[in-house]
C-alpha positions in Angstrom: 95.2 186.3 64.7 92.3 184.7 66.8 88.9 184.6 65.2 85.8 183.7 67.5 82.6 182.3 66.8 79.3 183.6 68.1 76.2 182.3 69.8 74.2 181.1 66.8 77.5 180.1 65.0 78.0 183.9 63.6 81.4 185.4 64.1 81.7 187.6 67.0 83.4 190.8 67.0 86.6 191.5 65.2 89.5 189.1 64.9 92.0 189.4 67.6 95.5 190.6 66.9 98.3 188.2 68.5 99.5 191.1 70.6 96.2 192.0 72.1 96.0 188.4 73.5 99.5 188.2 74.6 98.8 191.6 76.4 95.8 190.3 78.2 97.9 187.0 79.1 100.5 189.2 80.6 97.9 191.2 82.8 96.8 187.8 84.2 98.0 186.3 87.6 96.8 182.7 86.3 97.5 181.2 83.3 96.1 181.6 79.7 95.4 178.5 77.9 94.8 178.0 74.0 93.9 174.9 71.9 97.6 174.2 71.3 98.8 174.4 74.8 99.5 171.5 76.9 96.4 170.8 79.4 93.9 172.3 77.1 91.7 169.4 76.6 91.7 168.3 80.3 90.8 171.8 81.5 88.0 172.3 79.0 86.5 168.8 79.9 83.2 168.9 81.9 81.3 166.1 84.0 78.9 165.4 81.0 80.9 163.3 78.6 78.7 164.2 75.8 79.9 167.7 75.7 82.8 168.2 73.4 83.4 172.0 73.1 86.5 174.0 72.3 86.8 177.5 73.6 89.4 179.7 72.0 91.1 180.8 75.3 90.6 179.5 78.7 91.7 181.9 81.9 92.8 179.6 84.7 91.8 182.5 87.3 94.0 182.8 90.4 91.8 185.3 92.0 89.0 187.9 91.5 91.2 190.1 89.6 91.8 187.5 86.9 87.9 187.3 86.8 87.5 191.0 86.3 90.1 191.1 83.7 88.3 188.2 81.8 84.9 189.9 82.2 86.4 193.1 80.8 88.2 191.5 78.0 85.1 189.5 76.8 82.8 192.4 76.9 85.6 194.9 75.2 85.9 192.3 72.3 82.5 191.0 72.1 83.4 187.4 72.9 81.3 184.7 74.3 82.0 184.2 77.8 81.5 181.1 79.8 82.3 180.2 83.6 83.4 177.1 84.8 83.6 176.2 88.5 82.8 172.6 89.2 81.9 172.0 85.7 78.9 169.8 86.7 76.1 171.4 84.6 74.0 168.9 83.0 73.9 171.0 79.8 77.7 171.6 79.9 77.2 175.5 80.1 80.7 175.8 81.6 82.1 175.7 78.0 81.5 177.2 74.8 82.7 176.7 71.2 85.2 179.4 70.4 84.8 181.7 73.4 86.5 182.8 76.6 86.0 180.3 79.2 86.8 181.8 82.9 87.7 178.5 84.9 87.4 179.3 88.5 88.5 175.7 89.7 91.8 177.1 91.0 90.2 179.3 93.5 90.0 177.1 96.4 90.5 179.4 99.4 88.4 178.9 102.5 88.3 180.3 106.0 86.2 178.7 108.8 85.2 180.6 111.7 84.0 178.0 114.2 83.2 180.5 116.7 80.5 182.4 114.7 79.9 179.3 112.6 80.7 181.1 109.1 82.7 180.1 106.3 84.0 182.2 103.5 84.7 180.0 100.5 86.1 180.8 97.0 84.1 179.5 94.0 86.4 177.0 93.0 86.0 174.6 95.8 84.1 171.3 95.7 81.7 170.1 98.3 84.2 167.5 99.3 86.8 170.3 99.9 84.4 172.4 101.7 83.3 169.6 103.9 87.0 168.7 104.9 87.6 172.2 106.2 84.4 172.5 108.1 83.9 169.0 109.4 87.0 169.3 111.7 85.0 171.7 113.7 81.9 169.1 113.3 80.3 171.9 111.3 78.2 171.8 107.9 76.0 173.4 105.9 73.3 172.3 103.0 75.5 171.5 99.9 74.5 168.8 97.5 74.9 164.9 97.9 78.0 164.2 95.6 81.4 165.3 96.8 82.9 166.2 93.3 80.1 168.9 93.0 81.3 172.3 93.0 79.8 174.7 95.4 79.2 177.5 92.9 76.8 176.4 90.6 74.8 174.3 93.4 74.2 177.1 95.4 73.3 179.5 92.7 70.8 177.0 91.6 69.2 176.7 95.0 71.2 173.8 96.3 69.4 170.7 97.6 71.0 168.5 100.0 71.1 166.0 102.9 70.3 168.9 105.4 67.9 171.0 103.7 64.8 169.7 105.5 66.6 170.9 109.0 68.7 173.7 107.8 67.1 175.0 104.5 68.8 174.8 101.1 72.3 176.2 100.3 71.1 179.3 99.2 69.0 180.0 102.3 72.5 179.6 104.2 74.4 182.2 102.0 75.2 185.0 104.0 76.7 187.1 101.4 78.5 186.8 97.9 81.1 188.9 96.1 80.0 189.2 92.5 81.7 190.7 89.3 78.9 191.9 87.1 79.0 192.4 83.5 80.7 195.8 83.7 83.6 194.6 85.5 82.6 196.0 89.1 82.9 193.8 92.2 79.8 194.1 94.2 78.9 192.3 97.7 75.7 191.0 97.6 74.0 190.7 101.1 70.7 191.6 102.9 72.1 195.3 103.6 73.8 195.8 100.4 72.7 195.3 96.8 69.8 193.4 98.3 68.1 192.9 94.8 71.2 191.1 93.5 71.3 189.0 96.5 67.9 187.9 95.8 68.8 186.9 92.5 71.9 185.1 93.0 70.1 182.8 95.6 68.4 180.6 93.0 68.8 182.6 89.9 72.1 180.9 88.8 74.8 182.9 86.9 72.8 185.3 85.1 73.9 188.4 87.0 77.7 188.0 87.3 80.5 185.8 88.4 80.4 185.1 92.0 83.9 184.6 93.3 83.3 184.1 97.0 80.4 182.8 99.2 79.9 183.3 102.7 77.7 180.7 104.4 76.0 180.0 107.7 77.2 176.9 109.3 75.5 174.4 111.7 76.4 171.8 114.3 76.8 168.5 112.2 79.2 165.7 113.3 77.6 162.0 112.9 74.5 161.3 111.5 72.6 158.2 110.7 73.2 157.3 107.3 73.1 154.8 104.4 70.2 153.2 102.6 68.1 150.2 102.1 67.5 147.8 98.9 64.5 145.8 97.9 64.1 143.4 94.9 61.7 144.6 92.1 59.0 142.2 93.3 58.5 144.2 96.3 58.9 147.7 94.5 55.3 148.5 94.3 54.4 147.9 98.0 57.5 149.5 99.2 57.4 152.6 97.3 53.5 153.3 98.4 54.7 152.5 102.0 57.7 155.0 101.5 55.4 157.8 100.2 53.4 157.6 103.5 56.5 157.5 105.4 58.3 160.3 103.7 55.2 162.3 104.1 55.3 162.5 107.8 59.0 162.0 108.6 60.6 164.9 110.7 62.7 167.8 109.4 66.0 166.1 110.4 65.4 163.1 108.0 66.1 163.5 104.4 65.5 160.7 102.0 66.0 159.7 98.3 64.2 156.8 96.6 65.5 155.5 93.2 64.9 152.7 90.9 67.9 151.3 89.2 70.0 148.2 88.5 72.2 146.5 90.9 75.7 145.2 90.0 74.4 141.7 88.6 71.8 143.7 86.3 68.7 142.9 88.3 65.9 145.9 88.7 65.9 146.9 92.5 64.4 150.0 94.3 66.5 151.7 96.8 66.2 154.6 99.2 69.1 156.7 100.9 68.7 158.4 104.1 70.3 160.9 106.2 69.0 161.7 110.0 71.0 164.8 111.1 69.5 164.8 114.8 70.5 162.3 117.9 71.4 158.9 116.8 69.1 157.3 119.1 65.9 159.3 117.8 66.9 158.5 114.4 67.1 154.8 114.9 63.6 155.1 116.2 62.5 157.3 113.4 63.7 154.9 110.8 62.6 151.8 112.5 59.2 151.5 110.5 61.2 152.0 107.2 63.8 149.3 108.0 61.6 146.6 109.3 59.4 146.9 105.8 59.3 143.9 103.8 62.4 142.0 103.2 65.2 144.3 102.3 68.1 142.8 100.2 70.4 145.5 102.0 70.4 147.7 105.1 73.5 149.8 105.2 72.4 152.4 107.7 74.5 153.1 110.4 76.0 156.1 112.3 78.8 158.0 110.2 80.1 160.9 109.9 78.5 163.6 107.6 81.6 163.9 105.4 81.3 160.0 104.7 77.7 160.4 103.8 78.7 163.0 101.4 81.4 161.1 99.7 79.3 157.9 98.7 64.5 174.4 109.6 61.0 175.7 110.0 59.3 176.8 106.7 61.0 179.3 104.5 59.6 182.4 102.9 59.0 181.3 99.1 59.8 184.8 97.9 62.8 185.3 99.9 64.9 184.1 97.3 65.0 183.2 93.6 64.3 179.8 94.3 60.4 178.8 94.1 59.9 175.1 94.7 59.6 174.9 98.5 56.2 173.3 98.8 57.0 170.4 96.6 58.0 167.0 98.4 59.4 165.4 95.5 62.4 166.2 93.2 62.0 163.7 90.1 65.4 163.2 88.5 66.3 160.6 85.6 69.8 159.9 85.9 71.1 158.3 82.7 74.8 157.5 82.8 77.0 155.4 80.3 80.6 154.8 79.4 80.4 153.8 75.7 79.5 156.7 73.3 78.2 154.0 70.9 75.3 153.6 73.4 74.3 157.1 73.3 71.6 157.2 70.9 69.8 154.0 72.3 70.2 155.6 76.0 69.1 158.9 75.0 65.9 157.5 73.4 65.1 155.5 76.4 65.5 158.5 78.9 63.5 160.6 76.7 60.7 158.2 76.4 60.6 157.5 80.1 60.5 161.4 80.6 57.5 161.5 78.3 55.7 158.6 79.8 56.0 160.3 83.3 54.7 163.9 82.2 50.8 163.3 83.4 52.6 162.8 86.9 54.2 166.1 87.1 53.2 169.5 88.4 54.5 172.1 86.4 58.0 173.1 87.2 61.7 172.0 87.3 64.7 172.5 89.6 67.0 174.6 87.5 70.3 172.6 88.6 68.6 169.3 86.7 68.0 171.4 83.4 69.9 170.5 80.1 69.3 172.3 77.1 65.7 172.6 77.1 64.7 175.8 75.8 63.2 179.1 77.3 60.0 177.7 78.3 61.6 175.2 80.6 63.7 178.1 82.4 60.5 180.2 82.6 58.9 176.8 84.3 62.0 176.8 86.6 61.3 180.1 88.1 57.7 180.5 87.6 56.1 183.8 89.4 59.6 185.0 89.9 60.6 185.0 86.4 59.7 188.4 85.5 61.7 189.8 88.6 64.6 188.2 87.3 64.4 189.5 83.9 64.2 193.1 85.8 67.5 192.1 87.4 68.8 190.8 84.3 68.1 194.3 82.5 69.9 196.3 85.5 73.1 194.0 85.9 73.6 192.4 82.4 71.4 194.1 79.9 73.6 193.0 77.0 73.5 189.3 78.3 77.0 188.7 78.6 76.3 185.9 81.0 74.1 183.7 78.8 75.9 180.4 79.1 73.6 179.4 81.8 70.0 178.4 82.2 69.2 181.9 80.7 67.1 184.6 81.8 67.1 186.8 78.9 67.0 190.8 79.1 63.7 192.0 78.2 65.2 193.2 74.9 66.2 189.8 73.8 63.0 188.0 75.0 61.8 185.4 72.3 65.3 185.6 70.6 67.0 182.2 69.5 68.8 180.3 72.4 
């Protein structure tokens, strides 16, 4: 028999007979993995090494039919349900203790139509895999900045990337999405069909169903002017003041990301990474003031393929999608990573202290893809004036909150309940 644990540590549903589990496994094209099976630990692992949760069952989905089977099984037997695609959620929402995890990572189909500049991509693809297929045609769309990130969670949360200044966010380039809803239906969401759901999946995360396939608009992107600059701590203040002025007036073709950190020798440095996706000679002129400021320790800016950069348009209507942070020029991210678990307490304390110290300089709001386990109020900050509209969508498509392992928008009936 299999017994599951609930969202607040309480048993969920009735213990499952082994015959029921075996029948479920037999109806899958993919593999059902349980704790005693080989590959279980590797499959449940996510990017954040501090997350160590143990689902009761993992479905390695071979296609949409397996996703539908998994959703129906979880709903019928009152199981916790989590969805793993790229596994890069900061909070580790892809996995739960004692629940059923749908692993979409085997679903890596992609078809590129270079004439129409469209790509149809399954949810298990990473950015690097997607770019590999589109760049052979010198086409791309806005998709993050780290090649191992999954396309699914990134797009559902909005999707910042090197091309967003010129071509919009990942969700702006989404033409349609195939969504398995909580009742096991497969719906196509696009401008002319299930328009409300289409609005919600473009920034609203995985709250309304499991997206199994994405259709993206592609753009001509071959070589870009990319790389970065690095300055010593002594020049940090002056450089960052200059950088703010420079970034405030740069053209849409240029995206930049400034950071403070340590170099390999442990010295504090300030750096800025850049991507100019227009003509190279124009980009050289645009970046000249930045590259000639002060005495950079390093200047690695050079023409390169967009795919190489990934592996190391006009204004958009703010209400067009569930993503709301279109007027913000900066996204502040504290990226704390370490290899030794014994360093966790010290590093977490430092990170939280820095975050608290920065609060007076922040606007109210947060990019949902950057959220950890920070509570319902922070989710509301992520969506702001769009939150109540998302609640209405949740009431329509997932009234029992089956899809709650995410930055959760709760149905109206559960608002204020413990997370």
